[in-house]
N, C-alpha and C positions, 0 to 999 in steps of 0.2 A: 503440382496440382493438375488434374486432368482438365481438358478444354471445357467440357460441359460444366464442371464444378466452378471454373473461373468465370465462365459466361454467367452462371447463376449468381455467383458472389457479387458481381457488380451490376450485371444487367437487371437483376431483380430490384435494384434500388433506383433504376432509371424509369421515370414515367414515360408513357407513350408520347412519341413526337410525330409531327406531320412529316411525310416524306415528299421531297421535291426532286423532280428529275432534271436537275440543273447540272450542266457539264461545265467545269471551270477550265479555261485555257489560259495558262499564264503567258504574259507577254514577254518580249525580249528582255525587258529590265528584270523581270522576275527570274527568268532563266539565267541571266548573267549573275544576278545576286546569288542564286543557288550554286552556280559554278564556283563563284568566289568563296562562298561559305565552305563548300566541300574541299576546296584547295587549302583553306586555312587550317583545317583540323580533320584528321582521319581518326584521331584517338577517340573522339566522342561526338555523336550527332549533335548533342546539345551545344558543344563548343563551336560547331560549324555555323551557328546562326549569329546574327548581329547582336552584340552585347549592348545593354542600355548604358547611358552615361554613368560612369562610376569613377571613384577616386582611383588614381594610378600611383604606383610606387616605383617611378623610374622606368627603366627599360629592361627590367629583369626578364620580362616575358616576351620580349621581342625575339624573333627568329635569329639565329646566328647566321652570319654571312661568311662565306668562304670564297677565296679568290685563287685562281690558278695562274701562276706566273709562268710566262714563256721562258724556256731555258735557252741561254746563249749557246753558241755553237762551238767555239774552241776556247772560250774564256775560262775563268775559274770554275764555272758551273758546267762546262762542256762535258759531254759524255754521260750526264745524269739523265736517266730516263724519267725519273721522278724524285721528288724530295721525300725521303723516308720520314716516318713519324718520329717525334722525339721519344726519349725514354719515358715509358709509362707502364702502369700496371696492366698486364695482359694475361690471358689464360695460358696455362702451361703448354697447351697444344697450339700449333701454328694454324690459324684459321684464315683462309683467304677472304677478301672482301666479297660481300654477297653479290655485288654487281659484276664480278670477274667472269669473263667468258672463256671457254676452253675449246681446244681443237681435238677432235677424236678422229683418228684414221683407222678405217676398217682394213683388215688384212685382205679381205676379198669383199668387194661391194655387194656380192650376192649374199654374204653372211650378215649384212646389216639388219638389225632387229631393234625393236623398242627396248629401252633400258629403264629398269625400275628407278623411280625418283629422279628422272632426267628429263629436262625440257630441251628439245631440239629447236634451236633458233632458226637455223637454215643449213642447207648443204651448199658447200662452196662450189661455184661453177668453175670447173676445171676439166681438162681432158681426161678421158678414161685411163690413159696411160699413167697419169699421176695419182690414180686411186681415188677412193671416196673419202672425203673429209667433211665431218659435220661440226658446226659451231653449237656448243651446248652449254648449259649451266644447270645447277641443281634445281629441282622442282620445289618451290616454296622458299621464303626468305629465312625460315628458321632451321633449314636443313643443316646437318652435320657435314660440312664440306669435306673434311679430312676423311671421314668414313666413306663418303660418296666417291671420292677420288680413288680410294683403295679398292672399292668394288669395281670401278671401271678398269683399273690397272690389272686386276686379276681376271678380267673377262678374256677368254682365249681368242675371241674373234677380233679383238682390238689390238692394233699394232703399236699405237702410242697415244698418250693423253698429255697435252701441254697447254699452258695458258697463252692467251694472246698478249703480246707485249707491244709497247709503243716503239716506233722508230723515229729518228730525228735527222735533220739536215746536218751535213758536215761541212758547213761553210764558215768562212771567217769574215767578219765585218771589216770594211775598209773604206777610206775616204772616197767620196764621189767626185767625179771629174767629167767634164763634157768634151775633153780634147779627143777628136776622132782620128788623129793621125796614126798611120801604121807604125811609125817608129816607136810608139809607146808600147807596142806589143813585143817586148823583149823576149817573151817566152818562145816566140816563133824561131828566134835565132838560137836559143838554147837547145832546142830539139831538132834543129836543121830542117824545119818545115819549109822554109823558103827555097832551099836547095831541092827538096823533094818536089816542089811545084814544077821544076824543070822536067820531071818525069810524069807526074800525074797530080792533078789538083781537084778533080771532080769525082763524085761517086753518086750517080743517080740510078744505078742498077739495083741497089738494095736500100732498105729502110733502117734508119737508126732511131730507136725509141729513147726519148728523154723522160724518165720517170721522176717527177719532181713536183714543183709547185705550179706547173703549167708553164706557158710561154706567152709573152706579149705577141698576140697574133697579128697585130698591125705594125710591128716594128719594121721600119723600112729596110733594115739590114737582115731581116729574118723571114719576112712573110713569103717571099718567093721560094724559099727553101723548106716550107712547111707542107706536110700532107695531113689529112684528117686524123685527129687523135680522139681522146675521150677524157671525160671528167668523172672520176670516181668519188670525188668529194661531194659534188653536187650533180648527180646524174641528170642528163638531159641538157645541161648547160655546156657551152664550149669550154675547152681547157685553158681559160684565160688565167694568166699569172697574177695573183694578188699579193705576192710576196717579193718577187724580183729574182729569187735564186735560180729558178728554172730558166729564166730568160738569159741570165749570165752563162749558165751551163751550155745552153743552145748556141750562144754566140761563140764560145770557144770551139765548139764542134764545127759550126757552119755559118758564121756570119758571112753574108754574101761577099765574095771577093772580086777584085778588079772591076768595081762598079762606081768608083769615084765617090764613095759614101762610107763614112765611119770606119769600121774595122774589117779585117779579113779573118774568117775562121780558117782552121787547118784545111777544111773542105770549102772550096769556093761555091760549088753547087752541089746540093745534096737533097735527100728526102728525110726530113726530121719529123718524127711522129711525137707530138706533145701529149703526154699522159699525166693528168693532174691526179696525184695520189696523196699529196701532202697539202694541209690547209694553209691559211694565210700566215700562221705562226710557224710553219715548217714542220708540222707533226702529223703523223698518221699512225697506222698500226700494221701488224704483220699480215692480217687478212687482206687489207687493202693493197699492201705492197705485193703480196702474192698474186692477187687478182690482176694488178697492173702488169706484172711480168707475163702472166699467162695471156692477157689481152694482147700485149705487144707481140709475143711469139705467134699466137694464133692469127694475128692480122699481118703477118709477113715480115716483122722486124728481124733482121739478122744480127743486129748489135743493140744491146740495151745498156744505157748509162744509168748508174745507180749512185748518186751522191748522197746516200742515206746510210744510217748504220745504227746498230745496237750491240751491246756487249754479250747479250744472252744468246746462246746457241739455240736455234729453232729447228726442230725436225721438219716442221711444215715448210719453212723457207728452203731447207736443204732439198726437200722433194721437188720444189718448184725449180730450183737451180738445176737439178738433174734433168728435169723435164725440158728445160730450155736447151741444155746441151744435146739431148737426144733429138731435138728438132733442128739442130744445126745453128742455133743462136749462141752468140758470144755475150756473156755478161761482164761488164767492167764496172768496178765499184771503188769508192774511196775508202782509205784505210782508217781515217779518223784524225783528229787534231788535238789530242790530249797529251802529246809527248812531253811538253814542259810541265803541264799541270799535274800529271800522274807519273811522270818519269818512266821507269822500267815496267811499271804496272799497266801502261797504256798499250795493251795488246791490240792486234788488228781487229776491227769490228766486223760483225756479220752484216751483210752477206759477203763482203770482200774476203773473209777468211774461209769460205767454202772452196773445195778443191778445184772446181771448174770455173770459178770466178777470177778474173784478172784483178788482183789487188794492187792499187796504185798509191804510192807514198808521195811525199813532196820533196822538191829540191829547191835550195835557195838560189838567188841570182848568180852566185859564183859557181853553181854546179855541184854544191855539196849537199849531203842529206839535210833536209830541213828538220831542226830539232823539235819543232812542234808537231811533227807528223808521228802517228802511231807506228810502232815497229813490231816485227815478228817474223817467224819463218814463212808465213804465208805471203809476204810481199813478193810481187813479181817484178814491178818496175817502179821507177820514180819519174815524175814529170814536174815542171816548174810549179811552185806554190803560188807565185805571183803572176797574175794575168791582167790584161786590159781587154774588156769585152763589152758586149751589149748590156744595156740596163733597161728596166721596165720604164714605160713611157716614151719609148723611142730614142733614148739616150745611150750613153756609154759611161763606163766607170772602171776603176781598178778594183779587182777582187782578189781574194787569196784563200788558200785552204786546199786540202786534198780533194774537195769536191770540185775544184777547178783543175786539178791535175788529172783526175779520172777521165773527163771528156777529151783531153788531149790524146790519151791512149786509145779511146774509142774511135776518134777520128783517124788516127794512124792505122788502126785495124781496118777501117773502111777503105783506106787507100791501098792497103795490102790486098784486100779482096778485089779492088779495081784492077790490080795487076795480076792477081792469081784468083780468078773467080771460082775455081774448083776446089779451093782449099777447104778443109774441115776446120772447125773452131780450134782443135788442138794444134793444128799446123800454124794457124795465125798466132796463137799464143807462143808457140815455139819460135817462130821467126822474130817476133817482137823481142823475146828474151835473147835470142842469139845475136841480134844486131844492136843491143843496148850498149851504151858507153859505161864502162866500169868506173864508178865513183865510190867514195867512202873507202872502207877497208878493201884490200885486193880480193877479187873473186866475189862470189855471192856474199851478201851481208844482209842482216835483218832490217837495216834502215833503208836501203835502196833496192833490195832484191838483186836482180841481174844487172841493174844499172840504170842510167838515165836514158829515157826514150830518145831514139834517133830515127826520125821519120825517113830521112833520105836513105839511110842504110836499109831500112825495112823494105823500101819499095825498089831497091836496086840490087839486093843481095839474094843469092839463091839459098833456099832452105836446106840445111843439113839434115838428113834422115835421122842421124844419131849424133848430136852435138856433144855427147858425153864421152865419146871415144877420144883417145885410147883409155879404156878402163878394164883391161883384161886381167888385172892383178889387184890384190888388196891394196897395195901401196898407191895405185893409181885411181882408187875409188873416189869418184866425185861425191859431193854432198847431195843427198836426196832429201828434200825438205818435207817435214811433217805437214800434212794437211794440204798437199798440192798434187796435181796430176802432171806427169811428164811423159814425153814421147821418146822412144828409142828403138833400137833394132838389134836382133841377134843375127849375125851374118854367117849362118850355118852352124853345124854341129861342133865345130872347133872353137867357136867364139864363146867368150865368157864376159858377162857384164857384172862388174862389182859396183856397189853403192855403199855409202856410209850414211847412217841416220843417227842424229843426235837425240837421244831420249832425254827429255827434261827431268823425268823422275822414273822410278821403277814403275813398270806397267806392262801393257800389252801393245805391241805394234801390229797393225793389220796392213797387209799389202794386197791391193786388188790388181790382178793382172788381166788385161784385155788384149787378146791377140787380134791383130788387124789382118784377118785372112779374107780371101775372096769368097764370094758366094759359092757354096757347094764344096769349098776346100775343107780338108780335115785339119783340125788344130793339132799340131805336134805337141807331145808332152814336154812340158818345161819343168825343170827341177829348180827349186829355190832353197838356198841353204843359209842358215844363220850361223855365221862363223863364231867359233868359241863356245857354242851351245853344246853341252855334252848330253843333253836329254835325247830321248827317242824321237822327239819332235823337231830335231835339228834340221832335217831335210824333208821338204814337202813337194809333192807332185801336183802340177796343175795340168789337168787333162781337158778342161773345158775352155771355151773361148772367153769366158768371163768368170773368174774364180778369185775368191778372197782367202788368204791364208794368214794365220796369226802366230805370233811368238811371244812368250814371256821374256821381257828384257830388263836389264838393270839400267839405272841412270848413267848417262854418258854415251860415248860413241859405240855404235853397233854396226857390224858389217854384214852385208847380204850379197850373195852371188847367184846369178841366174845363168842357166845354160840349157840347151836342148838335151833331152834324155838320150836321144839317138845321135851319137857323135859323128855318124857317117852322113847325116843329112847335109845337103848343099843349099837348100832353100833358105831364103832370108825371111825372118819373122819380125815385121814391125809390131810394136806393142805399146800399150799405155800402162803406166804404173801410177797408182794412187795410194798414198800412205795416210793412215790415221793412227791415233794414239789414244789409249784409255789409261788413266792413272790407276795404279794399284791401290786397294784399300789401305788406309793408314793403320798404324800399330794398335789403335784403340778400338777398332771394329771387332765385333758387332756392338754398336752403341746407338742405334737409331731410335730407341724408345727410352722413356724415363726408367723403366724397370731394367733396362740393359745398360744403364749408365756405368761408364768405366770409373773405378774408384781412384781418386787422387789423394795423396797425403796432404794434411793441412799445413802447407808451408809454401813459401814463395818459390815459383818455378816457371818454366816456359815449356809448352808442349807444341808440337807441330802436327797438324792433321790436314785432311783434304775432304773434298766432297766428290766421291768417286762414282756416284750414281744420281739419277734424277730424284729430286726431292730429299736429298740426304740431310739428315739431322744428326748432330753429334752431341750426346749427353755425357756429362761427367758428374760424379758424386763426391762430396767432401764431408766428412764427419768431424765436427769441431768438439773437442772436449772442454775447451775454455773459450771465453769470449775474445773479441778482437775486431779487426776490420779487414775487409777484402776489397781489392780494387782490380778490375779486369781490363786488359787491353788486347784488342784483336786486330792484327794487321794481316794483309794478304799480299800475294805475289802478283796478282793480276786484277785488272778492272773487270774481268769477267765474273768476279765475286763482289757482291755488295754485302759486306760483313754485318752481322747482327749477333749480339751476345746478350743472353738473358741470365738472370741470377734469381734464385728463389729459395726460401726456406721450405722444407717439406710441409705440404698442406696449405701453403699460402700462395698468393698470386705471383706469377712470373714478372719480374721487373726487367723489361727488355730495353736495350739501348741500340737504336738504329737511327742516328741523327744525321749521318753523312751519306755520301753517294758511293757509286761504284768504285771499288779499289781504294777507298779512303779508310784510314785507321779509326776504329771506334774505341772509346775509353769510357768506362762506367764511372759513376761516382763511387766514393768509398762506402761500402755497405758495413753497417754494424752487425756483427754476428754474436750469437749466444750459443751455448752448448746445444748441439743437435745436428741433424742431417740437412745439408744444403745441396742444390743442384745447379749446374751450369749447362746451358744449352746454346750451341752456336749453329748458325745456318747461313746459307746464301739467300738473302732476302730479295734478290733480283726478281723473284716470283715465288709463289707458294710451292711450285714444283719446278724449281730451277734445275737446269740440265747439269750433267757432270761437267766439272771445270778442271782443266789441266793447269792446276795451280795449287799452292798450299796456303794454309792460314797458320798464323803463329799466335797462340793464346798465352799471354803473360799474366800470371797471378802474383799479386803483391799482398802478402798476408802479414799483418802486424798483430801479434798476440798481446803485447803490452797495452793495457787499457788506460786511457787518459780521459778525463771528463772534458768534453769539448765546450762545456758551458762555464767552466771556472774562469775567473773567480765569481761566484754567486752565493757566497756564504752569508752575506748581509742583505737585508731587504732592499737597500739602496743599490745593491749590485744585481738585483733580480734580472734574470734572463727573460726577455719578452717572448711570449708565445703567440702563435697564430692558430686559430681554431682549425682543426683538421690535420695539423702537422704533428710529427712525432719528434720528441726530444729525448736524447739518450744521456745517461749519466751514471756515475758510480759514487758510492759513499766511501771516500778514500780513507777516512779515519773515523774513529768512534764518535768524534765531536763534529763531524762534517754535517753541514746543513746546506741544502740546495733550495734557493728561492727563485720563483718564476712570477712574472707579471702578466696579467690578462686584462685587456681593455675591451669593453663591450659598448657598442654604439647604440644599442637599443635593448629593450627587455628580451631576454632569451632564456630558454631552458639550457642549462649548462651541465655537461657530464665530464667529470674528471676521472680519467682512467690511468692506473699505475700497473704496469705488467713487467714481467721479467724479474720478479722477486726471487733471489736465490733461496735454495732449500735451507731451512733452519733459521731464516732471518725474517723478522716482521718489520714491515714498513708502514709509515703513517703519512697521510696527506692532510694538511690543515689549510682551510680557506679563510682569508682575512680581507676586510674592506680597506679602503685607503687610510682610514684612521687607525688601522691595525687592530680592529675589533674582530675577535674570532667569530666566524659565522657558522662554520661546520668543520668536522674532522672525521676521518675514517682510518682505521688501522686494520691491516690484514690479519687474518687468523693464522695460527701456527701452520706451517707447511703450505700455506696458500700462496700461489704464484702471482696473484693480482688482486686489485681492489677497484671498486667503482663507486662514485658518489655523484648523485644527480640532484640539482636544485634549481629553482627559479631565481634569476638575478636580474636586477635592473641595470640600466646603462651606468657605466662608471669604471673605475680602476680597482682591480682585485689582485691579491697576492696568494700564491700557493707555496706552502712550506713543506718540503719533503725531507724526512729523516728515516733512519733505520736503527734496529736494535743492535746491529754490529756492522763493522766496516766490511766492504767487499770490493774487489777490483778485478775479478776473473770473468765477470760478465757485466753487461749493461742492464740497468733498468730502463724502462721506456715510459715517458709521460706523454699523454695525449689528451687534449681538451677538445670536446665537440660542443658546438653551440647551434641551436635551432632558434631562429628569430621568431618571436611570437607575433602573429598577425591576427588581430581580433581575438586574441587569447589562444590561438591554435599554432602549433609548431610544425604542422605538416601541410600548409597551404601556400607557403610563400611563393613558390614557383609553379604552382599548379594552374592548369588552364582555367579552372573555375574559381581561382582564388578571389578575384574581385567580387564575384557574385556571392560567395560565402561570406566575405567580409561585409558586404552591404547588408545581407540578411542578418548578420550578427549585430550590426548597428541598429537594425530595426527590431531586435529582440526575437527574431523568428527562429534562429538556429542556436544550438548549443552543442558542445563537444560530447565525446564519449569517454571522458576520463583521461588522465595523463596529458592534458593539454593537447589532445588530438581530436581532429574532426573525422578522420578516416574517410577522405573524400572518395576513394575508389572502392569502398566496401558497398555491397548491395544494401539498399535501404529497405527496412521492414515496414509493414503496414502501420504499426504503432508509431514509428518515427515519422513516416510520411504524414499521417493524420495530425500528429502533434505540430508539425511545421505548418500545415494548412490552417489549423485553428489559431496559431499565433499570428499568422499572416492576415487572416480575414477577420478574426475576432467576432464570431457569431454571437447572437444574443444567448443569454443563459438558457439552457434547455429546461423546458417546463415539464418534460416527461423523461422517464428513465428507460433507455433501450438496453436491456440487459443481454450480455453475452456470457456464455458459460465459462469461457477461458479468459474473461476480463473482469476479475473481481474488483471490488472497491479498493482493495489494497494495491492493485496494479498501478505502476507509475503513470501510465497513460489512460487511466480510467476516465478522467474528466474530459480530455480532448476527444476520446473515442465516443463517449456518450453524446457529447455536444455535436460532433460531426454526423453521427447517426441520426440524431433528432432533427438535424437540419436537412436531412435527406441527401447528404453528400456520398455516403458509403452504405453498404449493406454487409451482411454476414454470409456465412455458409449454411447449408442445410444442417439442421440439428441444433441451431442456436450458437454456432461457433463463429468467432471473428478471425482467428489466426494472427494475433498481434506480432508474433516473432517471424512470421512468414515473409519472405521477400516479395516485393511487387515487381512485375515486369513492365516493359515499356508501354504496352497498350493500356494496362491498368493505370499507369501514371497519367496517360493522356485523358482517360475517362474521369479520373479523380479530379484533375485540375479543371476540366471542362465543367463538371457539375458544381465544384466549389465556387467558381467565379461566374456561374450562370451564363456561360457562352452557349448560344443556340447552335444546333447542328442539324444537318439533314443527311439522309442516306445518299452517298455518292453514286453517280451513274457509272463511273469508271473507277478502277482500283487506284487508290492514292499512291500505293507503292507496289512493286512487283510481288511482294510477299504479303500484301494486305488486300484480299479480295474485296470487291464492292459490297458483297453480302456478309462480310465478317462482322461479328457482333460489335467490334470496336471501331469499325470503319468510319462511322459518322464523326466520332470524337477525333480520330486521327486526321481525317480530312480537314475538319474545322481548324485544328491546331496547326496543321501544315499551311493552310491558306493564310492564316494570320501570322505566319513566320514565327511561331512560338516553339516549334520543334522541327527537326529535319530528319533525313535519312542518311544512308551511306552512299558512297561513290557508285556502287553498282546498281543503284536505284531501289535498294531494299530498305526496310525499316527495322527488321528483326523484332517483331512485336512480342515474342515470348522470351527475349533476352532480359535478364535482370537489369533493373535501373539502379544506377549507383547513387550514393548520397550527393555527389557533385552534380550529376545530371539533373536530379530532382531539384536541387537548389537553383541551378541555372535556369531551368524552364519555369520554375515557380517565380523567380524574380522577373523574368520576361513577362509572364502573365500579369503580375502585379503592375508593372509599368504600362502594359497594354490597356488594362482596365481603367487605370487612372487617366490615360491620355484619350 
């Protein structure tokens, strides 16, 4: 309807009113009331207003409460970044949560541009060398996140897109004690720190950043060793520790020594920069952790202690780690504490697993690798798991975990720099490795790396330029660990350096060569050879000072040899090598989409796959010719995968099982299958766009084709299987005389729908309904070749029985019985949990409202002019009309003729030009306000100011809207708007009508 027509339709029926130039200014109470109303409901303005006293039916309409439980650090819940959702029906597509934020890195900051459908939350503050990274999310809550991510990933100017993930502390809880004696610090003896003090015990020439929960800034054993830091959790506040973990880490590094008080850190005097990046529960996220590292480096920290970790590989944090290395800062991180909980699946956590970060594992009091510590080829060193250190509140306590081992290595690095201030980070790493005490298996091992930290050796031993010599032959090749950076040297053209790399799977090994040449010197060509490779890519030349080369490799030990191309050269070439690995696609690729699903035979089997790329999804298809059951089990080799497995029949919802955490096995329930196409989808649910994982998953299918009825025996009424409304029950008719009985209990009058599906071809099935006296109430039989039947009827509270039979026996597929019930409230089946349910029920009790057939009120449907007028007449009950106000489109035979004529005669409503009323036309929100105002005789004045941002003061409906607003009879939306031309729903009209009735009575 055009604006002038609508203005005419209602304004013509309004007599002239006096105008008053009165400006209403709501007080604080009114403002608070409006804010509370707006917070209670965004779904409908009517719902946002105070409800009149009504009958309540329990707490069904109360808001649901959710609680977030803090995760323990190395216990049975350790390593879980979050608790996955239980198995539930979900769309076939993997849709991230609407609140998820994402990191977008531009290949060149100058190429940054607006992205369609993308909201930029902020740009990360970081050095230009680290590139431009924006924090973004889809524009709008209803956006298709999967399609949005695909568009971003296909944008040439974008280097990567990845989600923000939480990080967590890697501490172990331990009993508290207040004993301050130095003899309690047994870890100092294990790492020979006391001997090292004969050489050096202070380091005040550099700063050590402790990125953690903050530090107790007034601790008597720490305060003189602290320098200004920052609080990234609550910016502007000091980095005070509200957890205790950061204080314990700081005490291990530099509890003031030789001061006749408490404990001694490995450093007696130092410069500790406390950076609070984790909250009181020990949690933060990648963005804050990255900011903390950049802050530390940019404010002069040479060593950064990171007792935090997550299993997901983050490109963003990898960039930050590389930036720190480029600025001469050494990162030291804990490996994790899930060794017992997750066993071999407990890989080294990130950031410890990045090549330039020193990864620290734990050692027990006897100097053996601590079994609770995470293991992997990225481990550099081990340090004592148990320590005695400072505690929050000025006290002292025993602590344990790799987060207590990491600061020991950080402090040792600080002492190395005190003795060798010109060393580069790679040299400090090398010296700590070279001077470690071999523990565990001989040589390097994945539990303790190069061995147990030995501080005395580190500060008294000379660094070897190439500790891997002699390695001039394949037989002498030392192990070069995947994911780590090492330093070595080619001693002229005649020298050869051999290395062995153990590839965990088939894939691609990348080796980055960085020549450590002087400024202005030319990089000599280096040849690298993959031994045993017969392809043309066997030998590669590195002519640049920083170059990466790749080889396809098979699982197992691979050998590589380096030498100078010019064998006559006498110059020595120091170099750095960094190895990385990418797993090869599994045998079932390409199967990233449902239409690409790899077809499996309908039998029990086990398949092995992997997630070789970011956001990898693996789909499998199975066609069943007969019915049966399927059960799926998904296990993984690494905690860097959080397994999730889904199962669905073609065209139906995906049933996803993701109940456990990182690295834990997921097992589905047994699914009943009938002939048809089914799909399996497996994914790494660590995030919607989880990074490639160097690990495999194992999917086990248990298929049982023989069908048995899970509800038997239920051949007699007294053996009836109890059914719950909304649940599905599967069965077979095993013999021609088989009868299946089911029992249904109803607590209140309900509309009950009995559905029988999965009827085999050529068979007719019947469902019969009986009451508790076994009186037949209803029955329904399927038509020939019909696959289902449905029967709906109104039943009162009581016990009922459903009898299921078939024209012939079958056991090659299941039938499915499902009973749905809708409780009748005021005779309606669709208002039980609706926000306006109480109002509708109250109006029904007053005889004001009626349904629209099928026991439904249709509360969210737009209300028509005829319906609205009928409700008004029932509510107010005007005197019988003495005149007839005729409308062309409302004949006497019209169901609402009487109410419309009565309302028009009373002056409540008017018609349209030409004598039309428009009974089936929807009314909008401003018409609703005017109708109610006129019907109840509420006076109104022309407002001086607009009552809402979209209702001008001179709008035809403004007086009515202003009056209704002032009397708290209707409200607007959170943005200050009213949406006057939006259609009013039946629920909105009912709620506002009831409020107006209560207002006029009071």
